[in-house]
Residue frames as qw, qx, qy, qz and C-alpha x, y, z in Angstrom:
[[0.193, 0.338, -0.578, 0.717, 53.38, -37.78, -67.19],
 [0.550, -0.598, -0.578, -0.073, 51.60, -38.72, -63.95],
 [0.048, 0.407, -0.357, 0.839, 51.57, -35.89, -61.35],
 [0.529, -0.525, -0.665, 0.042, 50.28, -36.67, -57.88],
 [0.111, -0.550, 0.275, -0.781, 49.22, -34.10, -55.27],
 [0.620, -0.297, -0.701, 0.191, 49.16, -35.78, -51.91],
 [0.165, -0.610, 0.225, -0.742, 47.93, -34.02, -48.76],
 [0.405, -0.274, -0.779, 0.393, 47.65, -34.74, -45.11],
 [0.238, -0.453, -0.111, -0.852, 44.68, -32.84, -43.58],
 [0.039, -0.142, -0.839, 0.523, 43.08, -32.92, -40.29],
 [0.266, 0.543, 0.523, -0.600, 40.00, -30.74, -40.86],
 [0.584, 0.596, 0.535, 0.134, 40.06, -30.44, -44.72],
 [0.111, 0.940, -0.093, -0.309, 41.77, -27.08, -45.36],
 [0.261, -0.538, 0.679, 0.425, 45.05, -28.59, -46.56],
 [0.478, 0.251, 0.818, 0.198, 43.13, -31.01, -48.75],
 [0.360, 0.857, 0.346, -0.124, 41.22, -28.08, -50.34],
 [0.030, -0.801, 0.452, 0.392, 44.63, -26.34, -51.06],
 [0.422, -0.205, 0.829, 0.303, 45.68, -29.68, -52.71],
 [0.480, 0.556, 0.676, 0.061, 42.55, -29.75, -54.81],
 [0.265, 0.935, -0.013, -0.234, 43.06, -26.06, -56.04],
 [0.237, -0.604, 0.670, 0.361, 46.69, -27.14, -56.79],
 [0.488, 0.103, 0.843, 0.201, 45.50, -30.14, -58.71],
 [0.413, 0.792, 0.440, -0.096, 42.94, -28.04, -60.75],
 [0.102, 0.931, -0.208, -0.282, 45.49, -25.41, -61.56],
 [0.328, -0.457, 0.754, 0.337, 48.19, -27.85, -62.49],
 [0.559, 0.381, 0.729, 0.106, 45.81, -29.68, -64.95],
 [0.387, 0.886, 0.248, -0.065, 44.99, -26.48, -66.61],
 [0.117, -0.875, 0.375, 0.283, 48.54, -25.10, -66.60],
 [0.426, -0.274, 0.783, 0.361, 50.05, -28.18, -68.10],
 [0.542, 0.540, 0.636, 0.096, 47.35, -28.48, -70.72],
 [0.202, 0.957, -0.024, -0.206, 48.07, -24.79, -71.75],
 [0.139, -0.708, 0.641, 0.263, 51.79, -25.73, -72.05],
 [0.773, 0.384, -0.408, -0.296, 50.78, -28.76, -74.15],
 [0.036, -0.388, 0.887, -0.247, 52.23, -31.22, -71.59],
 [0.715, -0.148, -0.585, -0.353, 50.46, -34.61, -71.71],
 [0.086, 0.227, -0.771, 0.589, 49.80, -35.12, -67.97],
 [0.580, -0.509, -0.602, -0.205, 47.39, -36.92, -65.66],
 [0.047, -0.391, 0.465, -0.793, 46.98, -34.95, -62.32],
 [0.627, -0.417, -0.641, -0.147, 45.56, -36.80, -59.37],
 [0.210, -0.559, 0.367, -0.713, 44.77, -35.61, -55.86],
 [0.750, -0.212, -0.626, 0.017, 44.97, -38.05, -53.00],
 [0.551, -0.782, 0.212, -0.201, 45.14, -38.09, -49.21],
 [0.127, 0.666, -0.725, 0.118, 48.61, -39.15, -48.18],
 [0.471, -0.259, 0.775, -0.331, 47.37, -41.98, -46.16],
 [0.846, 0.379, 0.227, -0.300, 45.67, -43.56, -49.30],
 [0.497, 0.724, -0.464, -0.121, 49.06, -43.91, -51.17],
 [0.950, -0.234, 0.201, 0.055, 50.65, -47.29, -51.11],
 [0.728, -0.095, 0.326, 0.595, 53.39, -46.61, -53.60],
 [0.157, 0.820, -0.096, -0.542, 54.95, -43.83, -55.72],
 [0.587, -0.125, 0.669, 0.438, 56.39, -46.24, -58.31],
 [0.398, 0.528, 0.606, 0.442, 54.10, -45.04, -61.20],
 [0.022, -0.955, -0.229, 0.189, 54.40, -41.28, -60.20],
 [0.605, 0.507, 0.048, 0.611, 56.51, -38.90, -62.37],
 [0.100, 0.388, -0.246, 0.883, 56.24, -35.83, -60.09],
 [0.421, -0.572, -0.685, 0.164, 54.83, -35.26, -56.63],
 [0.094, -0.528, 0.143, -0.832, 53.42, -32.29, -54.79],
 [0.574, -0.330, -0.717, 0.218, 53.20, -33.18, -51.11],
 [0.124, -0.495, 0.174, -0.842, 51.60, -31.00, -48.52],
 [0.472, -0.350, -0.765, 0.262, 50.59, -31.33, -44.90],
 [0.371, -0.858, -0.110, -0.337, 48.82, -29.25, -42.16],
 [0.387, 0.350, -0.553, 0.650, 51.22, -28.12, -39.53],
 [0.643, -0.703, -0.145, -0.268, 50.40, -28.67, -35.75],
 [0.634, -0.727, 0.210, 0.160, 52.95, -27.56, -33.25],
 [0.017, 0.785, -0.531, -0.318, 55.56, -27.25, -35.93],
 [0.351, -0.179, 0.907, 0.146, 55.09, -30.79, -37.34],
 [0.487, 0.098, -0.558, -0.665, 53.58, -32.22, -40.35],
 [0.853, -0.121, 0.186, -0.473, 50.79, -34.77, -39.85],
 [0.578, -0.363, 0.729, 0.052, 51.90, -38.43, -39.50],
 [0.802, 0.412, 0.431, 0.021, 50.48, -39.63, -42.71],
 [0.459, 0.867, -0.184, 0.067, 52.70, -37.17, -44.71],
 [0.263, -0.720, 0.639, -0.063, 55.77, -37.93, -42.51],
 [0.746, -0.071, 0.662, -0.011, 55.21, -41.67, -42.95],
 [0.777, 0.591, 0.217, 0.019, 54.95, -41.31, -46.70],
 [0.185, 0.885, -0.418, 0.088, 58.24, -39.39, -46.74],
 [0.476, -0.521, 0.703, -0.092, 59.85, -42.07, -44.60],
 [0.791, 0.174, 0.579, -0.095, 58.53, -44.88, -46.70],
 [0.713, 0.610, 0.288, 0.192, 59.25, -43.53, -50.07],
 [0.234, -0.846, 0.239, 0.415, 62.43, -41.55, -49.59],
 [0.522, -0.186, 0.662, 0.504, 64.26, -43.50, -52.27],
 [0.387, 0.609, 0.614, 0.319, 61.61, -42.70, -54.78],
 [0.038, -0.962, -0.201, 0.180, 61.51, -39.08, -53.74],
 [0.390, -0.612, 0.408, 0.554, 65.14, -38.74, -54.53],
 [0.393, -0.004, 0.726, 0.564, 64.47, -39.78, -58.11],
 [0.142, 0.687, 0.589, 0.401, 61.51, -37.63, -59.23],
 [0.088, 0.367, -0.078, 0.923, 60.68, -34.02, -58.95],
 [0.362, -0.595, -0.698, 0.166, 59.06, -33.10, -55.72],
 [0.072, -0.515, 0.063, -0.852, 57.47, -29.89, -54.36],
 [0.370, -0.370, -0.787, 0.326, 56.37, -29.56, -50.76],
 [0.159, -0.555, -0.073, -0.813, 53.97, -27.33, -49.10],
 [0.227, -0.272, -0.767, 0.535, 52.83, -26.75, -45.49],
 [0.265, -0.587, -0.340, -0.685, 49.59, -25.12, -44.36],
 [0.449, -0.512, -0.605, 0.413, 48.58, -23.78, -40.96],
 [0.168, -0.970, -0.169, 0.055, 47.91, -20.43, -39.15],
 [0.647, 0.036, 0.006, 0.761, 50.97, -18.29, -40.07],
 [0.152, -0.777, -0.109, 0.601, 52.04, -14.71, -39.60],
 [0.467, 0.852, -0.062, -0.227, 52.92, -12.28, -42.43],
 [0.036, 0.711, -0.683, -0.162, 56.46, -13.65, -42.48],
 [0.788, 0.176, -0.554, -0.204, 55.38, -17.36, -43.05],
 [0.126, 0.295, -0.830, 0.456, 56.35, -18.30, -39.53],
 [0.692, -0.379, -0.527, -0.316, 54.30, -20.70, -37.35],
 [0.739, -0.401, -0.444, 0.310, 54.06, -21.37, -33.60],
 [0.311, -0.924, -0.104, 0.197, 54.71, -17.75, -32.54],
 [0.193, 0.902, -0.370, -0.109, 57.71, -17.03, -34.94],
 [0.647, -0.409, 0.614, 0.193, 59.57, -20.22, -34.84],
 [0.013, 0.392, -0.675, -0.625, 61.10, -21.53, -38.08],
 [0.680, 0.155, -0.363, -0.617, 59.07, -22.91, -40.92],
 [0.855, -0.221, 0.344, -0.318, 57.63, -26.31, -39.93],
 [0.946, 0.023, 0.318, 0.053, 59.32, -29.64, -40.19],
 [0.022, 0.834, -0.464, -0.297, 62.77, -28.37, -41.12],
 [0.506, -0.223, 0.807, 0.209, 64.03, -31.89, -41.80],
 [0.527, 0.499, 0.679, 0.110, 61.39, -32.33, -44.53],
 [0.288, 0.928, 0.162, -0.172, 61.23, -28.76, -45.74],
 [0.021, 0.829, -0.494, -0.263, 64.94, -28.62, -46.43],
 [0.838, -0.039, 0.528, 0.137, 65.30, -32.04, -47.87],
 [0.148, -0.478, 0.527, 0.688, 67.81, -31.97, -50.69],
 [0.251, 0.210, 0.862, 0.388, 65.43, -33.85, -53.02],
 [0.155, 0.782, 0.539, -0.273, 62.75, -31.12, -52.80],
 [0.371, 0.537, 0.323, 0.685, 62.50, -28.63, -55.63],
 [0.115, -0.456, 0.067, -0.880, 60.84, -26.14, -53.34],
 [0.267, -0.446, -0.788, 0.329, 58.95, -25.86, -50.10],
 [0.101, -0.384, -0.147, -0.906, 56.16, -23.29, -49.73],
 [0.099, -0.320, -0.783, 0.525, 54.11, -22.30, -46.81],
 [0.198, -0.479, -0.490, -0.700, 50.52, -21.33, -47.22],
 [0.329, -0.197, 0.464, -0.799, 48.25, -19.85, -44.60],
 [0.131, -0.213, -0.968, -0.035, 45.66, -22.21, -43.32],
 [0.457, -0.475, -0.364, -0.658, 42.12, -22.10, -42.07],
 [0.192, -0.069, -0.822, 0.531, 41.16, -22.09, -38.42],
 [0.555, -0.440, -0.228, -0.669, 37.62, -22.30, -37.14],
 [0.131, -0.302, 0.775, -0.540, 37.76, -23.05, -33.40],
 [0.764, 0.030, 0.170, -0.622, 34.14, -24.39, -33.73],
 [0.867, 0.289, -0.384, -0.132, 35.59, -27.45, -35.78],
 [0.339, 0.475, -0.732, 0.353, 38.39, -28.12, -33.20],
 [0.707, -0.388, -0.580, 0.119, 38.42, -30.63, -30.27],
 [0.459, -0.885, -0.074, 0.000, 38.89, -29.22, -26.84],
 [0.718, -0.379, 0.261, 0.522, 42.69, -30.09, -26.87],
 [0.525, 0.391, 0.363, 0.664, 43.14, -28.48, -30.30],
 [0.122, -0.912, -0.254, -0.298, 41.45, -25.33, -29.00],
 [0.630, -0.730, 0.075, 0.254, 43.92, -25.23, -26.11],
 [0.690, -0.074, 0.328, 0.640, 46.82, -25.63, -28.46],
 [0.296, 0.675, 0.365, 0.569, 45.50, -22.89, -30.83],
 [0.282, -0.944, -0.095, -0.140, 45.24, -20.48, -27.88],
 [0.715, -0.559, 0.168, 0.386, 48.69, -21.36, -26.59],
 [0.579, 0.022, 0.379, 0.722, 50.32, -20.45, -29.95],
 [0.122, 0.600, 0.113, -0.782, 48.06, -17.51, -30.49],
 [0.218, 0.184, 0.777, 0.561, 46.71, -18.85, -33.68],
 [0.248, 0.279, 0.070, -0.925, 44.27, -16.49, -35.44],
 [0.531, 0.418, 0.727, -0.124, 40.81, -17.68, -36.45],
 [0.416, 0.717, -0.047, -0.557, 39.93, -17.28, -40.04],
 [0.882, 0.335, 0.267, 0.195, 40.70, -18.49, -43.54],
 [0.251, -0.793, 0.344, 0.436, 44.35, -17.32, -44.17],
 [0.655, 0.141, 0.644, 0.370, 44.56, -19.20, -47.55],
 [0.199, 0.640, -0.187, -0.719, 45.22, -17.23, -50.75],
 [0.802, 0.451, 0.391, -0.001, 43.75, -18.71, -54.02],
 [0.464, 0.866, -0.187, -0.009, 46.06, -16.38, -56.00],
 [0.164, -0.700, 0.695, -0.013, 49.19, -17.46, -54.17],
 [0.741, -0.011, 0.666, -0.083, 48.12, -21.06, -54.67],
 [0.719, 0.654, 0.234, -0.017, 47.59, -20.47, -58.35],
 [0.194, 0.889, -0.414, -0.021, 50.98, -18.58, -58.72],
 [0.452, -0.497, 0.740, -0.024, 52.80, -21.49, -57.09],
 [0.794, 0.267, 0.543, -0.054, 50.97, -24.03, -59.28],
 [0.528, 0.841, -0.079, -0.086, 52.05, -21.94, -62.33],
 [0.011, -0.793, 0.609, 0.028, 55.68, -22.05, -61.37],
 [0.626, -0.187, 0.756, -0.040, 55.46, -25.85, -60.94],
 [0.745, 0.555, 0.357, -0.097, 53.84, -26.17, -64.30],
 [0.290, 0.901, -0.315, -0.077, 56.67, -24.14, -65.83],
 [0.298, -0.568, 0.767, -0.004, 59.28, -26.45, -64.27],
 [0.712, 0.115, 0.680, -0.133, 57.36, -29.58, -65.34],
 [0.649, 0.737, 0.113, -0.154, 57.05, -28.28, -68.82],
 [0.199, 0.806, -0.555, -0.046, 60.83, -27.73, -69.12],
 [0.452, -0.340, 0.821, -0.082, 61.53, -31.19, -67.49],
 [0.797, 0.372, 0.457, -0.133, 59.11, -32.90, -70.04],
 [0.519, 0.816, -0.226, -0.116, 61.15, -31.28, -72.91],
 [0.007, 0.674, -0.736, 0.062, 64.50, -32.43, -71.48],
 [0.552, -0.118, 0.804, -0.185, 63.29, -35.93, -70.52],
 [0.471, 0.323, -0.492, -0.658, 61.20, -36.24, -73.59],
 [0.287, -0.022, -0.952, -0.099, 59.92, -39.65, -72.21],
 [0.249, 0.207, 0.659, -0.679, 56.93, -38.49, -70.36]]
């Protein structure tokens, strides 16, 4: 089974979440004796999902929107996404309720609620204003984004474990991976 973790990240935080997911998925599938190859790539590096059996796709969220490379991948590969198991995640400065942009709904509602997605999970992000452009700092201030690393390794690991459980069940049912 080929499992792809694809991320769209502007400053690297979402990519780091994807790398943590990839490591946890590899370990979790191995423990469950599922023969799987797990790869982590940037969304803009992906030309096709034809050889992918399962996808975990995540994007940083800016002003309630996923980054263009993730949105483009979804638009380009919708037909394939409808035929494989897909999990989605968003990352960005969030409050305790998983809301972004001052309490608006979870980002990219069209994508997050896609019928073909197994789940959509929102992780806290990392914000270091020193790494931001002038315009990004203005936006961060306007939406009252909090500086700091709001990612949770345990939350990432728990979600990866849930995905591993689902993939293990699917591999038994499909028996062709």
